[in-house]
LOMIPA-956155 format. One record per residue (C-alpha): x negated, y, z; residue number from 1. Coordinates in steps of 0.1 Angstrom, whole numbers. Layout:
<pts>
{{X; Y; Z}; NUM}
...
</pts>
This chain:
<pts>
{{5; 1069; -184}; 1}
{{-19; 1047; -179}; 2}
{{-29; 1030; -209}; 3}
{{-30; 992; -219}; 4}
{{-67; 989; -211}; 5}
{{-66; 1005; -178}; 6}
{{-39; 983; -165}; 7}
{{-63; 952; -170}; 8}
{{-93; 966; -160}; 9}
{{-78; 971; -122}; 10}
{{-66; 941; -127}; 11}
{{-102; 921; -131}; 12}
{{-115; 948; -101}; 13}
{{-89; 937; -74}; 14}
{{-96; 896; -80}; 15}
{{-118; 892; -45}; 16}
{{-88; 915; -30}; 17}
{{-57; 904; -46}; 18}
{{-27; 920; -30}; 19}
{{-3; 897; -19}; 20}
{{28; 884; -33}; 21}
{{64; 878; -20}; 22}
{{48; 842; -14}; 23}
{{19; 846; 5}; 24}
{{29; 869; 33}; 25}
{{12; 863; 62}; 26}
{{33; 846; 93}; 27}
{{42; 876; 115}; 28}
{{42; 901; 90}; 29}
{{67; 934; 94}; 30}
{{79; 948; 62}; 31}
{{112; 966; 46}; 32}
{{123; 968; 13}; 33}
{{139; 1001; 0}; 34}
{{167; 994; -25}; 35}
{{192; 1010; -38}; 36}
{{210; 984; -59}; 37}
{{228; 956; -47}; 38}
{{210; 930; -68}; 39}
{{179; 939; -59}; 40}
{{191; 932; -22}; 41}
{{202; 898; -26}; 42}
{{177; 889; -49}; 43}
{{145; 896; -24}; 44}
{{171; 886; 5}; 45}
{{175; 850; -16}; 46}
{{138; 845; -28}; 47}
{{125; 854; 12}; 48}
{{150; 822; 22}; 49}
{{134; 800; -2}; 50}
{{96; 809; 4}; 51}
{{109; 807; 42}; 52}
{{128; 769; 36}; 53}
{{98; 755; 14}; 54}
{{74; 765; 40}; 55}
{{94; 747; 65}; 56}
{{106; 781; 88}; 57}
{{139; 786; 100}; 58}
{{158; 815; 92}; 59}
{{177; 843; 104}; 60}
{{194; 860; 78}; 61}
{{214; 893; 101}; 62}
{{239; 904; 76}; 63}
{{262; 935; 82}; 64}
{{302; 924; 87}; 65}
{{311; 931; 54}; 66}
{{291; 912; 36}; 67}
{{290; 883; 47}; 68}
{{312; 867; 27}; 69}
{{298; 881; -5}; 70}
{{260; 869; 8}; 71}
{{275; 831; 13}; 72}
{{288; 829; -19}; 73}
{{256; 846; -37}; 74}
{{238; 819; -18}; 75}
{{262; 794; -28}; 76}
{{260; 799; -65}; 77}
{{223; 795; -68}; 78}
{{205; 761; -69}; 79}
{{190; 767; -33}; 80}
{{222; 741; -17}; 81}
{{221; 772; 6}; 82}
{{249; 744; 25}; 83}
{{224; 719; 33}; 84}
{{204; 743; 53}; 85}
{{232; 760; 65}; 86}
{{245; 722; 82}; 87}
{{212; 715; 94}; 88}
{{205; 747; 112}; 89}
{{172; 756; 92}; 90}
{{193; 787; 79}; 91}
{{216; 811; 100}; 92}
{{236; 841; 90}; 93}
{{244; 862; 117}; 94}
{{263; 897; 114}; 95}
{{239; 923; 130}; 96}
{{269; 940; 154}; 97}
{{268; 908; 179}; 98}
{{235; 924; 188}; 99}
{{254; 951; 199}; 100}
{{257; 958; 242}; 101}
{{301; 961; 240}; 102}
{{300; 976; 275}; 103}
{{276; 1010; 268}; 104}
{{285; 1007; 228}; 105}
{{242; 1005; 228}; 106}
{{221; 983; 223}; 107}
{{192; 985; 248}; 108}
{{152; 979; 225}; 109}
{{145; 952; 252}; 110}
{{171; 932; 248}; 111}
{{164; 930; 206}; 112}
{{126; 924; 214}; 113}
{{141; 894; 238}; 114}
{{165; 886; 211}; 115}
{{140; 877; 189}; 116}
{{113; 858; 210}; 117}
{{144; 835; 222}; 118}
{{151; 830; 186}; 119}
{{112; 822; 174}; 120}
{{105; 803; 209}; 121}
{{141; 782; 202}; 122}
{{129; 776; 168}; 123}
{{93; 762; 172}; 124}
{{105; 742; 199}; 125}
{{129; 724; 168}; 126}
{{97; 718; 152}; 127}
{{103; 744; 126}; 128}
{{65; 768; 113}; 129}
{{81; 797; 122}; 130}
{{108; 822; 122}; 131}
{{121; 840; 92}; 132}
{{142; 873; 97}; 133}
{{161; 892; 69}; 134}
{{181; 923; 82}; 135}
{{205; 926; 53}; 136}
{{225; 953; 77}; 137}
{{207; 984; 75}; 138}
{{173; 990; 97}; 139}
{{187; 977; 129}; 140}
{{171; 998; 147}; 141}
{{183; 1025; 134}; 142}
{{221; 1014; 132}; 143}
{{222; 997; 168}; 144}
{{198; 1019; 190}; 145}
{{195; 1055; 171}; 146}
{{168; 1066; 206}; 147}
{{139; 1042; 193}; 148}
{{110; 1057; 191}; 149}
{{83; 1052; 172}; 150}
{{63; 1034; 198}; 151}
{{85; 1014; 203}; 152}
{{87; 999; 163}; 153}
{{46; 993; 168}; 154}
{{57; 975; 195}; 155}
{{79; 957; 179}; 156}
{{57; 945; 149}; 157}
{{34; 932; 176}; 158}
{{59; 914; 190}; 159}
{{69; 890; 158}; 160}
{{32; 885; 150}; 161}
{{25; 869; 187}; 162}
{{59; 849; 180}; 163}
{{55; 843; 142}; 164}
{{82; 857; 136}; 165}
{{81; 870; 96}; 166}
{{106; 899; 92}; 167}
{{121; 921; 62}; 168}
{{144; 950; 72}; 169}
{{161; 963; 41}; 170}
{{174; 998; 34}; 171}
{{197; 1011; 10}; 172}
{{180; 1043; -4}; 173}
{{202; 1068; -2}; 174}
{{217; 1059; 29}; 175}
{{183; 1071; 41}; 176}
{{176; 1103; 60}; 177}
{{143; 1122; 51}; 178}
{{128; 1111; 89}; 179}
{{142; 1081; 87}; 180}
{{122; 1072; 60}; 181}
{{90; 1086; 70}; 182}
{{93; 1064; 100}; 183}
{{95; 1033; 73}; 184}
{{67; 1046; 57}; 185}
{{48; 1049; 89}; 186}
{{54; 1016; 105}; 187}
{{58; 991; 76}; 188}
{{22; 978; 66}; 189}
{{45; 961; 32}; 190}
{{70; 979; 14}; 191}
{{95; 962; -14}; 192}
{{104; 992; -35}; 193}
{{130; 974; -60}; 194}
{{119; 937; -58}; 195}
{{83; 949; -62}; 196}
{{58; 946; -36}; 197}
{{31; 973; -20}; 198}
{{6; 978; 4}; 199}
{{17; 1008; 20}; 200}
{{-7; 1038; 19}; 201}
{{9; 1054; 49}; 202}
{{9; 1024; 71}; 203}
{{-7; 1029; 110}; 204}
{{-14; 1002; 130}; 205}
{{5; 995; 160}; 206}
{{-24; 1000; 184}; 207}
{{-28; 1032; 169}; 208}
{{6; 1044; 176}; 209}
{{11; 1033; 210}; 210}
{{-23; 1045; 225}; 211}
{{-21; 1081; 207}; 212}
{{1; 1112; 198}; 213}
{{19; 1095; 168}; 214}
{{13; 1128; 147}; 215}
{{-25; 1127; 149}; 216}
{{-21; 1086; 147}; 217}
{{-6; 1096; 112}; 218}
{{-35; 1118; 105}; 219}
{{-66; 1096; 113}; 220}
{{-49; 1067; 98}; 221}
{{-44; 1090; 67}; 222}
{{-77; 1102; 58}; 223}
{{-92; 1066; 68}; 224}
{{-71; 1056; 41}; 225}
{{-79; 1083; 17}; 226}
{{-118; 1073; 21}; 227}
{{-108; 1036; 17}; 228}
{{-89; 1049; -14}; 229}
{{-120; 1067; -36}; 230}
{{-145; 1036; -23}; 231}
{{-121; 1015; -42}; 232}
{{-115; 1039; -73}; 233}
{{-149; 1043; -73}; 234}
{{-154; 1002; -75}; 235}
{{-124; 1002; -97}; 236}
{{-146; 1023; -119}; 237}
{{-179; 1009; -121}; 238}
{{-163; 974; -126}; 239}
{{-148; 990; -156}; 240}
{{-182; 998; -165}; 241}
{{-201; 965; -158}; 242}
{{-171; 949; -181}; 243}
{{-171; 971; -209}; 244}
{{-213; 974; -209}; 245}
{{-212; 934; -212}; 246}
{{-230; 920; -236}; 247}
{{-210; 888; -232}; 248}
{{-175; 886; -246}; 249}
{{-146; 887; -219}; 250}
{{-111; 884; -227}; 251}
{{-78; 878; -203}; 252}
{{-52; 855; -216}; 253}
{{-16; 850; -207}; 254}
{{2; 815; -205}; 255}
{{13; 821; -245}; 256}
{{-18; 827; -259}; 257}
{{-16; 868; -261}; 258}
{{-48; 881; -254}; 259}
{{-38; 906; -223}; 260}
{{-73; 923; -224}; 261}
{{-107; 921; -245}; 262}
{{-141; 945; -236}; 263}
{{-164; 965; -263}; 264}
{{-183; 931; -267}; 265}
{{-157; 911; -281}; 266}
{{-142; 941; -303}; 267}
{{-179; 944; -318}; 268}
{{-185; 910; -321}; 269}
{{-149; 903; -343}; 270}
{{-154; 931; -357}; 271}
{{-112; 943; -343}; 272}
{{-100; 974; -323}; 273}
{{-88; 971; -290}; 274}
{{-55; 975; -302}; 275}
{{-60; 953; -329}; 276}
{{-69; 922; -304}; 277}
{{-44; 928; -277}; 278}
{{-21; 922; -301}; 279}
{{-34; 892; -311}; 280}
{{-34; 856; -295}; 281}
{{-62; 829; -294}; 282}
{{-53; 815; -324}; 283}
{{-60; 841; -342}; 284}
{{-95; 840; -336}; 285}
{{-106; 809; -325}; 286}
{{-108; 783; -354}; 287}
{{-106; 753; -331}; 288}
{{-73; 762; -314}; 289}
{{-33; 765; -324}; 290}
{{-4; 769; -306}; 291}
{{0; 732; -295}; 292}
{{-38; 728; -286}; 293}
{{-34; 755; -269}; 294}
{{-5; 746; -250}; 295}
{{-29; 715; -243}; 296}
{{-62; 735; -231}; 297}
{{-38; 759; -209}; 298}
{{-24; 730; -192}; 299}
{{-61; 719; -187}; 300}
{{-73; 744; -176}; 301}
{{-45; 747; -153}; 302}
{{-54; 712; -135}; 303}
{{-94; 715; -133}; 304}
{{-97; 755; -124}; 305}
{{-121; 760; -150}; 306}
{{-138; 747; -182}; 307}
{{-171; 753; -203}; 308}
{{-169; 746; -234}; 309}
{{-183; 756; -273}; 310}
{{-161; 764; -305}; 311}
{{-160; 795; -331}; 312}
{{-145; 821; -332}; 313}
{{-134; 843; -364}; 314}
{{-141; 882; -370}; 315}
{{-121; 898; -391}; 316}
{{-136; 891; -426}; 317}
{{-138; 854; -417}; 318}
{{-167; 847; -411}; 319}
{{-167; 820; -382}; 320}
{{-196; 824; -351}; 321}
{{-205; 802; -326}; 322}
{{-193; 806; -289}; 323}
{{-197; 791; -255}; 324}
{{-172; 797; -236}; 325}
{{-162; 798; -201}; 326}
{{-128; 798; -185}; 327}
{{-114; 799; -153}; 328}
{{-78; 796; -146}; 329}
{{-63; 824; -119}; 330}
{{-34; 837; -104}; 331}
{{-24; 874; -97}; 332}
{{5; 890; -78}; 333}
{{22; 856; -89}; 334}
{{13; 863; -127}; 335}
{{-9; 837; -147}; 336}
{{-41; 841; -165}; 337}
{{-72; 827; -182}; 338}
{{-104; 851; -179}; 339}
{{-127; 836; -206}; 340}
{{-161; 849; -213}; 341}
{{-179; 841; -246}; 342}
{{-210; 840; -255}; 343}
{{-226; 843; -294}; 344}
{{-249; 812; -295}; 345}
{{-255; 816; -327}; 346}
{{-293; 822; -324}; 347}
{{-295; 795; -299}; 348}
{{-272; 770; -329}; 349}
{{-301; 775; -355}; 350}
{{-333; 771; -327}; 351}
{{-312; 734; -323}; 352}
{{-306; 731; -358}; 353}
{{-344; 739; -365}; 354}
{{-352; 717; -339}; 355}
{{-334; 687; -349}; 356}
{{-344; 690; -383}; 357}
{{-383; 691; -371}; 358}
{{-369; 660; -341}; 359}
{{-355; 640; -368}; 360}
{{-387; 645; -394}; 361}
{{-408; 632; -369}; 362}
{{-386; 607; -354}; 363}
{{-382; 597; -394}; 364}
{{-420; 594; -397}; 365}
{{-422; 573; -363}; 366}
{{-397; 550; -370}; 367}
{{-414; 538; -401}; 368}
{{-448; 535; -392}; 369}
{{-462; 500; -398}; 370}
{{-479; 497; -362}; 371}
{{-452; 491; -333}; 372}
{{-456; 530; -317}; 373}
{{-438; 540; -281}; 374}
{{-443; 566; -260}; 375}
{{-438; 557; -219}; 376}
{{-433; 580; -192}; 377}
{{-458; 581; -160}; 378}
{{-428; 563; -139}; 379}
{{-433; 533; -169}; 380}
{{-400; 537; -185}; 381}
{{-400; 539; -224}; 382}
{{-389; 574; -238}; 383}
{{-392; 562; -277}; 384}
{{-400; 526; -292}; 385}
{{-407; 526; -328}; 386}
{{-383; 496; -350}; 387}
{{-411; 481; -357}; 388}
{{-419; 466; -325}; 389}
{{-392; 437; -336}; 390}
{{-414; 431; -371}; 391}
{{-442; 424; -344}; 392}
{{-428; 408; -315}; 393}
{{-394; 398; -327}; 394}
{{-378; 417; -300}; 395}
{{-362; 447; -307}; 396}
{{-367; 486; -291}; 397}
{{-334; 480; -269}; 398}
{{-346; 453; -253}; 399}
{{-375; 466; -247}; 400}
{{-361; 500; -234}; 401}
{{-336; 477; -212}; 402}
{{-368; 457; -196}; 403}
{{-401; 478; -199}; 404}
{{-414; 446; -182}; 405}
{{-411; 428; -215}; 406}
{{-439; 430; -227}; 407}
{{-459; 415; -194}; 408}
{{-432; 386; -197}; 409}
{{-443; 382; -234}; 410}
{{-482; 384; -233}; 411}
{{-500; 347; -231}; 412}
{{-507; 341; -189}; 413}
{{-546; 336; -204}; 414}
{{-539; 378; -207}; 415}
{{-513; 389; -188}; 416}
{{-534; 402; -155}; 417}
{{-554; 423; -176}; 418}
{{-522; 438; -195}; 419}
{{-505; 445; -164}; 420}
{{-536; 461; -145}; 421}
{{-539; 482; -178}; 422}
{{-501; 493; -171}; 423}
{{-502; 500; -133}; 424}
{{-531; 523; -141}; 425}
{{-513; 541; -170}; 426}
{{-483; 546; -141}; 427}
{{-513; 560; -112}; 428}
{{-526; 591; -135}; 429}
{{-533; 603; -166}; 430}
{{-560; 579; -182}; 431}
{{-585; 585; -211}; 432}
{{-582; 568; -243}; 433}
{{-580; 529; -239}; 434}
{{-584; 501; -262}; 435}
{{-579; 465; -257}; 436}
{{-567; 431; -275}; 437}
{{-546; 405; -259}; 438}
{{-517; 378; -268}; 439}
{{-482; 372; -270}; 440}
{{-459; 350; -274}; 441}
{{-433; 364; -305}; 442}
{{-397; 355; -297}; 443}
{{-394; 330; -320}; 444}
{{-426; 309; -306}; 445}
{{-454; 321; -327}; 446}
{{-489; 335; -311}; 447}
{{-497; 363; -319}; 448}
{{-529; 390; -315}; 449}
{{-525; 428; -308}; 450}
{{-548; 454; -306}; 451}
{{-535; 481; -282}; 452}
{{-546; 516; -279}; 453}
{{-531; 546; -259}; 454}
{{-541; 582; -242}; 455}
{{-525; 602; -220}; 456}
{{-503; 634; -238}; 457}
{{-493; 664; -225}; 458}
{{-470; 694; -233}; 459}
{{-477; 730; -237}; 460}
{{-482; 740; -197}; 461}
{{-504; 713; -192}; 462}
{{-485; 687; -172}; 463}
{{-489; 650; -181}; 464}
{{-461; 636; -198}; 465}
{{-473; 603; -200}; 466}
{{-486; 578; -224}; 467}
{{-488; 574; -264}; 468}
{{-495; 538; -275}; 469}
{{-500; 523; -301}; 470}
{{-501; 484; -307}; 471}
{{-511; 467; -343}; 472}
{{-509; 427; -347}; 473}
{{-540; 419; -358}; 474}
{{-537; 381; -357}; 475}
{{-544; 377; -396}; 476}
{{-584; 394; -389}; 477}
{{-585; 375; -358}; 478}
{{-580; 342; -372}; 479}
{{-606; 353; -403}; 480}
{{-629; 365; -378}; 481}
{{-626; 328; -362}; 482}
{{-628; 312; -395}; 483}
{{-661; 336; -403}; 484}
{{-673; 326; -368}; 485}
{{-671; 287; -367}; 486}
{{-683; 290; -409}; 487}
{{-714; 307; -396}; 488}
{{-717; 286; -369}; 489}
{{-715; 253; -391}; 490}
{{-738; 270; -417}; 491}
{{-760; 277; -385}; 492}
{{-764; 245; -377}; 493}
{{-768; 235; -415}; 494}
{{-799; 260; -422}; 495}
{{-814; 249; -385}; 496}
{{-811; 214; -393}; 497}
{{-829; 217; -422}; 498}
{{-864; 205; -414}; 499}
{{-883; 210; -445}; 500}
{{-872; 242; -460}; 501}
{{-873; 280; -447}; 502}
{{-846; 297; -455}; 503}
{{-844; 341; -442}; 504}
{{-823; 368; -451}; 505}
{{-838; 400; -466}; 506}
{{-814; 436; -468}; 507}
{{-816; 453; -500}; 508}
{{-841; 466; -488}; 509}
{{-867; 442; -488}; 510}
{{-865; 437; -447}; 511}
{{-861; 409; -429}; 512}
{{-824; 399; -416}; 513}
{{-824; 364; -405}; 514}
{{-850; 339; -396}; 515}
{{-843; 299; -391}; 516}
{{-862; 275; -373}; 517}
{{-879; 262; -406}; 518}
{{-893; 295; -421}; 519}
{{-907; 298; -377}; 520}
{{-924; 258; -382}; 521}
{{-931; 267; -419}; 522}
{{-956; 302; -413}; 523}
{{-965; 304; -371}; 524}
{{-942; 333; -369}; 525}
{{-913; 337; -345}; 526}
{{-880; 357; -348}; 527}
{{-891; 389; -330}; 528}
{{-925; 392; -352}; 529}
{{-904; 397; -383}; 530}
{{-871; 407; -378}; 531}
{{-867; 445; -395}; 532}
{{-901; 438; -407}; 533}
{{-908; 445; -448}; 534}
{{-915; 407; -466}; 535}
{{-950; 426; -474}; 536}
{{-965; 407; -442}; 537}
{{-964; 373; -457}; 538}
{{-983; 379; -485}; 539}
{{-1020; 387; -499}; 540}
{{-1033; 419; -501}; 541}
{{-1042; 411; -541}; 542}
{{-1002; 404; -545}; 543}
{{-993; 436; -522}; 544}
{{-1015; 456; -544}; 545}
{{-1001; 441; -576}; 546}
{{-964; 448; -561}; 547}
{{-953; 412; -565}; 548}
{{-933; 412; -535}; 549}
{{-907; 441; -550}; 550}
{{-912; 424; -582}; 551}
{{-901; 391; -570}; 552}
{{-869; 406; -558}; 553}
{{-864; 434; -592}; 554}
{{-862; 398; -608}; 555}
{{-836; 384; -586}; 556}
{{-817; 414; -591}; 557}
{{-817; 414; -626}; 558}
{{-811; 378; -635}; 559}
{{-794; 365; -600}; 560}
{{-817; 344; -592}; 561}
{{-854; 343; -597}; 562}
{{-882; 310; -591}; 563}
{{-915; 309; -587}; 564}
{{-945; 301; -570}; 565}
{{-978; 317; -551}; 566}
{{-998; 318; -516}; 567}
{{-987; 331; -486}; 568}
{{-1001; 341; -453}; 569}
{{-997; 316; -420}; 570}
{{-996; 335; -387}; 571}
{{-1029; 320; -379}; 572}
{{-1045; 343; -410}; 573}
{{-1047; 306; -429}; 574}
{{-1031; 300; -468}; 575}
{{-1000; 279; -482}; 576}
{{-988; 273; -513}; 577}
{{-949; 280; -511}; 578}
{{-924; 275; -543}; 579}
{{-896; 304; -536}; 580}
{{-863; 305; -547}; 581}
{{-848; 342; -540}; 582}
{{-807; 350; -546}; 583}
{{-793; 383; -549}; 584}
{{-764; 387; -525}; 585}
{{-734; 407; -539}; 586}
{{-701; 415; -524}; 587}
{{-667; 415; -541}; 588}
{{-670; 446; -557}; 589}
{{-707; 437; -573}; 590}
{{-722; 464; -546}; 591}
{{-754; 443; -536}; 592}
{{-756; 434; -499}; 593}
{{-787; 420; -494}; 594}
{{-809; 387; -505}; 595}
{{-814; 350; -493}; 596}
{{-848; 333; -495}; 597}
{{-857; 294; -498}; 598}
{{-888; 284; -490}; 599}
{{-909; 250; -497}; 600}
{{-947; 249; -483}; 601}
{{-961; 224; -514}; 602}
{{-992; 234; -505}; 603}
{{-1010; 195; -508}; 604}
{{-992; 187; -541}; 605}
{{-1014; 220; -550}; 606}
{{-1046; 207; -539}; 607}
{{-1042; 182; -557}; 608}
{{-1028; 194; -585}; 609}
{{-1062; 217; -585}; 610}
{{-1085; 186; -581}; 611}
{{-1074; 170; -608}; 612}
{{-1080; 200; -632}; 613}
{{-1116; 205; -615}; 614}
{{-1102; 234; -595}; 615}
{{-1130; 251; -573}; 616}
{{-1123; 277; -546}; 617}
{{-1144; 304; -564}; 618}
{{-1117; 310; -590}; 619}
{{-1101; 322; -559}; 620}
{{-1118; 349; -555}; 621}
{{-1094; 377; -562}; 622}
{{-1077; 368; -528}; 623}
</pts>
């Protein structure tokens, strides 16, 4: 006896070439039923008639005279509404003896062929899709035409196919002689035993029986079928080997949710034996399925044909395993199934969770940046915008994503062309790091300065993914710079407007960093002569030797301000007596940043004082 696993494996193998069901019998088929109970005979006849009516065939039911009343009574007792089809002419009940030729007491086989052809033509003329003949009398050829040959029966099969006649002959097994049984086995491609339909292994095609000796044809066909059967068995075992060797779990499921078959991978994953699993239902292993939800799932599968979804399967120890399921609704030999392939996606889920956590971490960092960060694809579409854009512009990230040209729109007209060119260049090719400043008008109408930096981004394969940009609100800095610029401009104008004083700046090492027009008038030196030079160049040699320039800066650094008088050199080599005030400059942290010196020429006053004190030039011999 074949065990359950072998049976299901055969079903799986046959999906590409399924055996026919009674509903799928092709038009023009010639088949027979071998029965030993009247119940099987009537049940098959009823089924054939019902399928024929549904197809739109005309039905000719040949009945033994003694069985006419029983058949009519049986058909009327069903929900077939046979009386309606009898009245319309779609169903004909005809006693088989009416085909007999009364004068000879024997029928002519050619008359039988003519009879079937005329019935078929009449059915087609009346608008039916074909003729369906049910012979309930025991094979007409055996009963009425004893001299018929196998060759004639082959011709009959061809005639039925040509004229779209689907015929089934019903034979009572106890009444069949061995010779008649052998002819039946030879001549019919499809045989019904009881109510089960089978492909006839011993069937010989009509052309083989007509063109050569029957015995040789039978033997040749038997050898051919034997070879085909061997290949089928090999395919069966290969398929079963493949199914059992598959790394994914394979389940065959009946409409009620019963597991009809499972492969080895399913047993290993769920930690059950084959017998244990095939005694279970889907709800026993799938945490998301109940009896009610399975009915809904089955209906959806039947409607769509297939589904792909994720679920969790429960092992014998209660551990839940995430799985991806690909399920297909199938019909096989008149029965319904779902073939489900489940893949363990634990590793993928762990990877996805790690990736999700990583993405959440980086998104959290990006979302809470103070600057306005974004990623724009080569197409110009925003892939990400940080929420801080709303703090800076008044517009949300969604508004920028829905309108990729919003940035251009809110840029002030004076800067808009610059921004357009920059965005167009970013869409054409990957660029190097770029920086620019521009102004925007916020949603509230405020004008703001934006400092923009961007650079190209690439994946691990080196593919360009667009630009990563950063926009910073530098409005306060720009306003401070503008205020400082104005202040410096005003200070410069003030300094340059002073005629009697020379003002210049020094760095912490005593080198000249600024030089106004007053200094040039006083000393004769131009700015290009002195900028970056040491202040020693203005002092007399004796003062330089005594480190007087350094002394004055040290005193200014200590006291904050140092005031004195002394001789200085003019560019032409002459000397002048000046009053000097040196002030140390410090930043907000107290660090020395340089000095500012204000000088006034008081040579005339000095000469006048020297005259009054009888000052003589010889007294300046040190210089």
